[in-house]
N, C-alpha and C positions, 0 to 999 in steps of 0.2 A: 391497524396496528398488525406486522405480520405474524403470524402461526407459530406456535412452540417446534413443527416438525421442520421448522428451518435455523433450531440457530443453531446460530454456527455453533458456542457453550459447552453447547455435544457431542460434537465432532472433532474428528483422532487427524491431528495434523499433517498424518498423510496423506487426507484425503484430502488430493492439493488444491484435484481441481475445482477442486466443492467454495472455496475459499474466493474465487477472485466475483465467483457469478454473487455468493453469501455476502460483500463488500458493497458490488454495483449496485443487488437490491435492495440494502441497507439502507447505502445513500440515498435511491431514488423513493424510498417508506418519509423519509426526509429531507430532501428537498418537497416535498407535497404537500408535507403538514408545513412547513417554513414562509410555503406561497399562504396558506389559510390564511383567512382575514379574522383571525382569533388575538387579541393578549397576549403581550410578550412574557407573559407568565406560564401563561396553558400553553405557548406552542415549545416555552422551552421545559414544560413536563412533560411535550404526550415526548419529544425528541430524548430524553432520559427516556421514555418506556420502551423503545424502540429500541435503545442501546443496549435496554438491558435485556432487552431480544437474540441481540444477533453476537455479544460479549454474556463472559463469561465475573462479574462484578458481582463484589461485592459492597459498597457504596460510588453513587458514582456526585461529584456537586459541577454545578454550572455558575459560575460569580460573572457582572459586567461589576467595574467600577466607574465609581464617578471624576472629578475633575481631579478631586485628593487624591484616585490609590485605591478610594474606599469602599468597599463593595456595596453595592444601591441595589443590585439585583440578586438572590439567590432562591436557585431549586434544587432539592435534593432529589436521589434516590431514595426511597424506602421513608423516605419522610415527610415532617410539616415542615413547613418557617421555624422556629426556633432547633430544629432538630440542624434543619441543614447550617442553621449557622453554630451550632456546639462542633457539627463537627468540620469546618472550612475555618475558624477558628483553634480549632488542633492540628492545624493546618499547621505545622514549621515555620515560619515567613521566611526562609532564605531556603526553603526550598519556590515556597512563591514565588522570590524575588529571582532567585536563578531565573525562573518559566519567566517572565514578566522584562525584566531586562538583556534574556538571554534569544529570547522570541525567537526560539526555542521545543521539540520535546523534548522533559525530561521525564526521563524511567528512573525510578530504583526499584530493582530486578530481586530484592531483597529487604524490606523494612530495619527486620533488627540487625545489621552488618548495617545500618548508612546512623552514623551517628546523631543527626539532625532526630530522627526520631525515637531510636533508641533512648536517647534524655526527654522525649515529652513525659510530659507529664501527663498526658491526656488519657483518659481507659482505653481508650478509641481502638488506637497503637497499640498497649502489654497483651490487648485479647484479639484483635490480627500479627500477630509479630511472622507469620507466616505469609506475608501479603506485599504485594512486589503493587507499587504508584509507579500512577502513569499523566500524564499531567501536559497540554499543550496552550499554549496561548492564542489570543480569540484577536486577531487583528482586523482594525479598524482604520485599509491601505498601511503606515509604516507604525501605526501606535497601537497599544495592545490594550484592544476597552476590557479585558475578561481573561475570564478559565477557562481552561475546563479541565477535571481530574478525579481520575476513580484511581479506588486498588479494586484490587482484585486476587488471587490463587498462587504465593509464584509457581511456576513451571517443577511441575511433578520428575522430572525424566527429560530427556534431550530430546525426546520427539516435540516435547512441549516450550523447547528453549527460545522457540525463537517469536512465539506468539505476542509478548508484549510489544517485537517490535513491528508486526501487523498489524497489533492493537493503536497500537502509540499514532499509524498510516490512517488507518481506518478514524479515528479521536481527530486527524491534524486536520482531516478532508471534512469533515461535523464541522469541527472550529472554523473554518473560511467560510464552510455557509453560512454560518452561526451570523459570524465578523459583518458579510453580503446585510443580511435579513437588521439586524438588529444597525448597520445604516442606516437602512431606507427607514426603519423604523423611526429613526436618527432623527432622519429628515422630516418624516415625515409631519413629525414633534413638532418642527422646528417649526415647520411651514403653516403650522393649525394655532400657535404661540404666535405670532406675523399676522396671521389674520386673525385673532382678537387683537391686537394691538391695534391692527389698524380701523377693526370695528370701535375699539373705544372710542380712537382720534376721528372717524368719521364720523362715529357721533353726535356728536352735537351739532359738526355743520351740517348736517340733518334735522340736529332740530332746532337750529334758524334754518334751516330751508325751512319747515315746516312746525315751528313752532303750537301751534294751537292744535293738538292732535285730536280735540275733538268737536273741532269744525269742519262739515264735512265738502267736499264742495270743491274743485277743482275747472269753475265757470272764470273767463277772465275777470267778470267782476269781481267775486270772492276773490280772486290773490291780487284785485291794485287794491281791496278794503284793509287784507290780511298785512298787504306790505304798510300801507297809512298804517297802522296798529301795532307795529313796528316800532314806526318812526314813533309814533306819539306817544307810543309808550314807558318811552326811556325819560321822557319832558311832565311833569310836573302842571301840567294844563288839566282842566275841565271838557272833559267832551258829552256831546251832546248823541247820541243814538238814535237817525227815526227811521219815519220807518210802518208797515201796517203793525196789524197786531198779531202774534205766528213765525217772527221774522227770526228771531233769535235773538233779542235785544240782549236778555243778561247773563245767554253765551258768550255773546262781544267781547259785556263787559266784563264779565269772568278769562279773558284772553286778553284782554288788554294788561288787568288787576295781578295777572303771572307774567306780565312780561316785560312787567316796571320793575324799578329795583326797591315792590315794597311788596312782592311777592312773598313772601315769609310772615308781610303784618296783618291783619285782619281781610278779608273781603267780609263789608254790611250792604246786606239788602235790606229796601224797602219797598213796600209796591205800594204810593203816597193816594193810590182810587180808592187799597180798603179800611181806610177809616173816617172817622169821621173827627172835623179842624182841631176840637177837642181834645181830640185822643190820639191824631199825630205829633200837633205840639207832645208832645207827653215821651212817644215814644222814638224823636228824632230829637230830643232836647234833656229829657230823663225831666225828675222830680222829685221836690226833699220829699219829706216824711212830714206827713197830713197837708200836705201842700190840698191833696182834695177827699170827699169820702172815700175810703178804700185805703189810701198812702198809705198803708200799715210800716214802710219803712223806706228806705231810700233809695231809686234804683238809677241807675246810669242811664243815659240816652244813648242813641244806635251810633250821632255823629263821636261821642267817649266810647263807649264798644270800638271804630275803628280809628280811635288815631295812632296815626303812623300810619294808617293802613289806608283803604278801596271802600268808600260808599257810594253804594249803587241808591240811586232815587229814581224809581220806575214809574210812572203814569205823575207824570212832572207836568205836562200838562191839565191835573186832574185837580189842581190844589188855587183854596179859596183867593183871591186878593191876598183878604190879612194877612192872610200865611206867608202870602209871596212875601209880602216885606219885611219878616221875621225870619223870610230863609236865605233871600239876599243880603245881612249881611252875616251870616257866619262866612258865606260867598267870599265877598264882601276882607274881610276883619279876621275871619278865621275865630270868635269869640262869640259862645252862649251864657243867659244863666236860664237852668233849669227851672223846670212850672213852680214855684210860690217858695223861689233863692235868690239869693243878693247878690250872692258869691258870681262873677263875672270867669268864664272860661273858659280857657282859649287848647284847639286842640289842630292838630295837624296831621287832616282828612284833603284827600284826593276824590272828587268829588265826580262819580257817570254816571248822568241822569239819559233818561230814553222815553219819547210819548211817541205815541202814532197820533196824536195832535196838530192842526195846523195852526202852525205858535205865531206862524206870519199874521194868521186869517183874525186869527185871535188874539192880538199886540194891538192891530186894525178898530177890532171890534170894542177893545178895551178891557177884556176877561186876563185878561194876561201884563204882568208891566213890562213894556219896554229896556228898562232895565235891566233886572232879570235873564229875560231872552236876551241878551249882547254877553250877560254873563255865563250865561250857562254857553251857549251858543258859541263858544270860544272854538274845538273844533267840532262838527258838523258831519257827521258821516251814515249815509241814507244805504241806509239795510236796505232792499231793494224786495219783492214781490216772487217768488219761486217761481211764478209763469215771465219774468225777467233772467230765469238761467236755470229753462227748461234739463241742460244737460246736466245740474247736477241731482235731477231726480234719484233714476237711477241710483247713483250713491249713495244719499239719504234713502232712499225702500230699500237697498242689501243692506246698511247698516240698522235700521230699525225694526230688520226685519233677523238680524245678526241677533240680538237686546231679547226679541224676545223669546228666540231659542234657545238661550242660555238663561231666560227665567222663569219658560214650562217647559227645559228639557224637551222641550220638539228638537225634528232635522230637517225642515222647512224648506223648500227653495224655492223661485223663481224665475221664471220664465225669461223669455226677450221681448214673446208678444205682451205679456204683459207690464211688463219695464215700458212699451215701447206705448200702452197705452195711455200710462202713467202721464210720462212724459207730455204728454197733447191735454191732459184737466186741465184746469182753468185752478185748481183750491185756492178759492179766496183766505180760508182760517190757516193757509200759506204752513211751514213746516208742520208744526200744527197738527193739522188740519189733516199731512201727508202720512203723521205717523200716525195719526189716528186709527186711516183708512187698512194703514198697511197692519194691522193687531187689532182689528175689527174682520180684515178679510182672514192675515193668518187663525183667528180663533176659531171662524166656521169652513176653513179651510176643509174638505174633505180626503184629495190624497197630499201625497208629500209636494207636491210641486208645484204654488199656486200659477194657477192660470189666467189669462184672460178672464176668461167668462165666469173667474171668483171674484170681480168688484161688480158691485152695487152698480157703478155706471154706463157698465156693460149693456145693459136693457137699460138703460135710462130710470135709472131709481134710484139716480145721489142725489140726497136730500138738501147737500150745501147748492145743485147750484141754483136753487130758487132769487141766491145769494147774490148768482151774477153779478145780474140789470143795475142793482143794488152797489153792492163794488162799482162800478162799473159810472155809476151817476154823482159819488163819493167820493172819487178822486179826490187830496188833499191838493189848492189851485197852489203847489209847488214845485216850481219848474228842478226837474231833476238833470242833471250834471255831471255823471259818472265818469267818464273819462278816463282815467289814469287812476283820478285819486277816490274814487269814489264819489263828494263830497255834493249837497246842496248851495244853490245860493235863491236869493230872496226874489220871488216871481215879479215882473212890474208892472199886473198886475192881476185882480184874481177876474175879471173878462176874458185876460189873451187864453189864464189857464182852462178854462170855461171854452169857451171856441174850439179849443185843444181838444177837453175831451166829449166833445160834440162830436168836432171829426173823427173822433176813433171811433164811438156811439153809432156813426156813421156806418163804419162799414159795413153792422151787425146782413145791415140793411140789403148791403149791394148785391151779391148770391143773389134773392133771391129777393121781390122788390111784393108787399107784400098787400101794398091798394091798384089798383085797375087793368089788374090779371088775365088777359086772353086766355079765352081758351089755348091755344095753340102756344098760347106761354104757360102754361100748365102743364098739359104734359109735357113739354122738352122741359117744364124748370124734373116733372118728373122720373120723365126720363135718364138726369145726369144723376139724379140720385137713386135710379138704382143701380145700375152700370157702378157709380161708387159705391154702392154697396157691396153692387156682388164680388167690386175689384178685393176688397178689403176684408173678402168674407164675412159681410153683414156686421162686423165689427164696427159701431160710428167711430169709435173718437181715430183709427184709421180712414174711413170715409170720410171726416171731417180733414184730415192734415188734405188728404188727394184733391180735396175743394177746396182750400186754405179756407174755412171755418172752425167755428169750435166747439168740442162735444154739443154746449147750450144752444147752438147758433139749428148746430143739424137738424137735435130731438127735437127740435124745434117746426122746420120744413121737414120731417119725416112726418108727422103728426095731421102739419098743416096739407099734407098732401095725400095722405088716407095711404099711406106703407106702412106695411103691417112687419114690423122684424121677424127674422125665419131663425128661426132655431134647430141648429146641431145639433 
């Protein structure tokens, strides 16, 4: 804002050489203001402040009109928003009309001689009867988008007689700058509104592409499962989720429910393995008052609570043969009786079951009813263990760390080397174990960035490693055909799968034979190990990747060859 020492209002008309310089300086100040990234109202207030410094004015108003020619933005000098509105309303409509329709400046040199102002009822013009009013249009191309109007003292003598004309020229140039700025702001606003509309239109498409935000994973096998979920969710069919413990079966069940027409209705879940048969029956079917000791009142079961919605039965492979028959009836007929009751109840429930048990083997042994198996396994979906889609481990790890930071108000990060270590871990507990690993490491981290050295497996202290060989030995004899559908199919024979499992476990010993190792072979093996560890910076997970081994295998090989881990 210019200093008052340059103010035009204190200059005499005779100082003609100073006027062009002062006008140019004023326009320069205003153009700088209008280029600043501010709100429109803030810009206009600063423009008026500059005008007060260069023009001898009593009041000033800048108004922008909406499509109905109503004042949408009003900013006045020496007044707040309410004062600006009072001043604008006091201007005779005829004067505003002349400016808008004529698209030219209007100068009222003496308002006391103007019929419109002299007849005005506003006290403003009766107090300022010795005033000159100058109004100029603010143009947006050929359309008047607003007006700039001031009132100033009338010229006192002939030397000041030309002052209103010069002020009008200056105000017209300012109005032109205001019009360009307003047009630019309008373009930005329209572009912003367009982007918002586009965003609102594209959001549903994004939701269709990624309809399950809680499921983290971008590997081909996870994408194929999500595609299948989108297809089956629309139909009222029973789904059987298969997979090891910790693979996220409940999360996928919720995803099916949320993608289905039943998403606004209840999603009820029950872990069948957590309850004895007598309690399980009451939990699922409910009981009447007095049905057994402690049944003080009637209680609805999970099937009734889930009526119209979805019932998720976890660990379905653990229920007894006697209870299997009762469950089969509900699945077939959609009807049941409460414990202790005789009234048959009908429900409309979609059942999603889950198990980590080899149901095919259980059926062959007579531990699981074949008719219930076929009723449950209408749409089987096999959820892969985490080791079969290791590319998702970094995504999951970052998401678990983000949740940890939110819960504990921390700001931990994890470096790429640490993510590489995780990506080569076996994780027999799958996603659940990975989450626990992240939470444990984050809790014990000494720095704000988690590194590979922070993981227990870095020093071969991972307690779950003792389960690795056991997990390989007890792999279910189920042929997994992921393809594009992520389905499983019945295995031709348990012996065939066992042979495949044995062939896989034999690979553990290919790198370094356990028996009949000669001294030269021993030295060669030891040298290979040391070379790999040196290349990996003595990070076992990296060395395992170099040698095509698992961390468990390389840990065993290091101990067998008497190689101590170097600490840095």
